N, C-alpha and C positions, 0 to 999 in steps of 0.2 A: 551450431552453425552460425560462424560469424559472420556479420554482414559486411561489416567495413572495421577497421580497427587504425583508426588514428592517433592513438594514444602511445606516446614516447615510450620507446624501449628503455629510456635513462632515466623515467620519471620513478622517483623513490617514493614508492606510497607505504604508508605506513598505517593508515587508518582507511576503514570501508563504513558507509554511512548505507544501510538497505530498507528500502521500503519493503513493507509487510506483504500486505493484501496484493495478489496480481503479481508479485517477484517472489517472497518467499513459502505463501501460502495461496492458493486457488480454491475459489468455489466451486463446489461440486455441480449446483445446478441452482441459482437464484429463485427460480418460480417455486420450484420443488419445495425449498426451504421456507419461502413464502406460505406456499400451500400447508404443510406440515402446522407453520407456526398457527394459523387462522384457524386450522380444523381441532387444533387443541382448545380454541375458545368456542367452537360450536358455530365457526364464519365459512360459509364457502367462498373457495378462492375464486377472484375474476381478473383478470386481465386488466381491467379498469385499478385493483387494489395494487398490483404489480405498477401500474404507471405511478399510484398514490406513494410507493414507496419509495422508488427514484426520485419522483419530486421532494419527498422530504428529505432525504439525502442529499440532496444538491443544496435546497434551501435552507438545510442547517449550515452547508459549508459558507452559504454568504452570509447568513444572518451572524456566524462568526467572527466572519471579516469585518462585519459592520459594524458590530457592539463587542467583541472578543467575548462573548460569549459562548463556549463550544458545549456546554452541559448536556446530560441525560434528559433533563426536564424540559428543556427547549427541543428536544427531537421527540420527545412523547408529544407535544403539542403539536408539532408540524404533523406527525402520524396521524393522529385522529384530526385533524383539519383535512388532509388529504386522502384520507380512505373511508370514505363514507359509510361503507357495510359495518364500522367499528360503531358509529352510531347505531344506525340502522338495528346491531343485535345487541344493542345496551352494553357495551362493552369501552375499551379506551384506548387510547394512544400509550398510557402507561403500560395496562394489561399486555399488549403487543409488543412493547418495547421488551420486556421482561422476557417473555417467552423467548422474543427470536435470540437476548443475549445467553438466553441458557441452551440454546441450540447453536449458534452459531461458529464456534469453535469446530464442533463433529460435522459440520457441514462443510469443513474445506478440506482439500488435500494438499500435497507436497510431492513434486518428483521424487522417484527413490534413490535420487544421489544427493538431494538436498542436505541430509545431516552429515554426509562422508565431507561433501563440500563446504560446509561450514566448521567442520571440525579443523579440516585442512586449511582454511583460512583463518581460524582462529589463533592458529599455532603461528603465524608470520606476520597478521595484523592486528588492529586493535577492530572491535567490530561494534559498532552502534546501530540499531534501529530505530526509525523515525516514520510513525505514520500518521495521517488526516483523520484515524477515528479515534473512538475513545481508547483511553491507556486501558483500562481492567480486560476490554476485550482482545488488544493487543496479546497483552501478557497470557490472556487464555488460550489464544491461538499457538502462541509462541510453546506455550507448556504441554499442550494438547499432542504436540508433534513430538516434543521433547528436546526444544530449540532453545528455550530462553538461556541457558547455560551459558552459552556460546558469545554473549552479549554482553560488554562492558556496562551498556545502558541502554534503556529501551525509553523512547519520547512521543508524545502525540500531541494533538490539538490540545490537550488540557494541562499541558506543563511545558509547552512550546508553541509557536507559532504555526497555524496551517502552511502549508507548501504550496502557496500562490506567490510568494513573494520572496525574496532571498535572505529575508530578516531571520528565516525559523534557521537558514543554514550559517550565518553571521552568528546566530546564540550557541549553535552547538560548536562550532569553533575555537568561539571565545570560552565556552565553558569548559570544555575541554582539552583548551591550550591547542587545539590542532591547528597545524599549516596547511593551507589550503591547498597549495603546490603538491602536498601530501598526503592527498585525501582524496578518493572518490566516492559518488556516490552513485548507487545501483537503482532503477525504478523502472516503471512500465508506462509512465505518462507525462503529459508535457507539465505536469504540477513536480515533478520529479526534475526532470531533464533542465527545464528551462531557467526555472529559481536557481539550482544548485550552479549551472553554469554560468548565471551573473554574478552569482558567490565568489567565484573563481576557483571551484571547486573540479577535479575532472568527474566526467559524468560516463556511464555506460547504459545505454537503454536497452531492457530485456523485455521481448516480445514474444510471446509463446505461440501465437497466432500465425507467427509469417512463417511457411513453408515454402515458398517461393514469390517472384518478384510480381506473381499478381495480387499477392494480397498486402502491397506495400501501398497503401493511401497516401493521398496527400498530406493528411496530418503527420502518418508515420513516416514519409519521407524528411517532412521538417524537423522532425525528433532526430531522425537517423542523421540527420546532413548535421544538427547541432551538437548532439552528443558525440565524447569521444570516440566510442567504440558502441556499435549494437551488435545484440546477440541475439541466437532464440530457444538456448537452453540454458538451464542454471551453471552447468559444468564448465561453459564456455568463462564464465567468469576468471577461473585459473587461468585459460589459455591466454586470454588477452592479457592479466597481471604478470604473469611468466613469460609470455610469448610462445609458450610450448604448443605446438600444435598438435 
C-alpha cells in the first residue's frame, strides 16, 4: 500500500540505497532468537536478558557515535555488562556474540516478492546497501537469502559512518559519484529517513507494520511527512519509482 507519494514523476532516479534490517530482511522473532542463543551456552532465557540485549545494541551505537569505534569487541563487552546471567553462568559476552552471529542470518526472513523486486530494480538502477549493523552480518543476511548479487556495494557502520547524521550519506554520494537528486534511500526508521533527507537524497519510508491509520503513531507520522513517499510493502518501491499502480 502506498500511504503517500510526493516523489516527482519527473525525478530521474539512477541509484537506490537500501537499508537492510527491517527493510530487506526482517526478524522472525528476537526473543526466540536470544533464547536459542542462550540455551546453546546453557543459560536460561529471561526478559531481563532481552532488555540487556537491546540496551547493548543501543549503547554500541552511542559508543560508535562518540568514539568512532564500532567493532565486535565493543559489542561483546556491552553484552557482558548488560546481561548479568552471562556472568552468573560463567560465560561471556564474546561467547554469546559468536553464537548469535552464527544464528542471526537464519533467524531472518524476507517477503516473497523481494528477490524478484530486487532483480527488477537492479536492471534499471544502481543498488547499494547501507546498514548500521556489522559488515559481516549484513553480508551473511544478504547471502542467506541469495540477494548479494543485486548490489553494486554494501556498507555498514564498520566501513562508513552510522546513519545518525547525513555524513554517511554524503560519503556514499562522493564515493560512488552519485547525484543526490538522482538518488533515493529506502529505510524503515528515522536514522534512514531524516539523515538522508538532510543529505538532499530522495527518501522512501517503508513500514511493514502499518495496515491502517490506527497504526500510525506520532513518530511514524513525522517520518511519513518527512519522506518523499511512504509505503507498506517492498513491491510498492517500483510502483513509486515508475508511477505504476
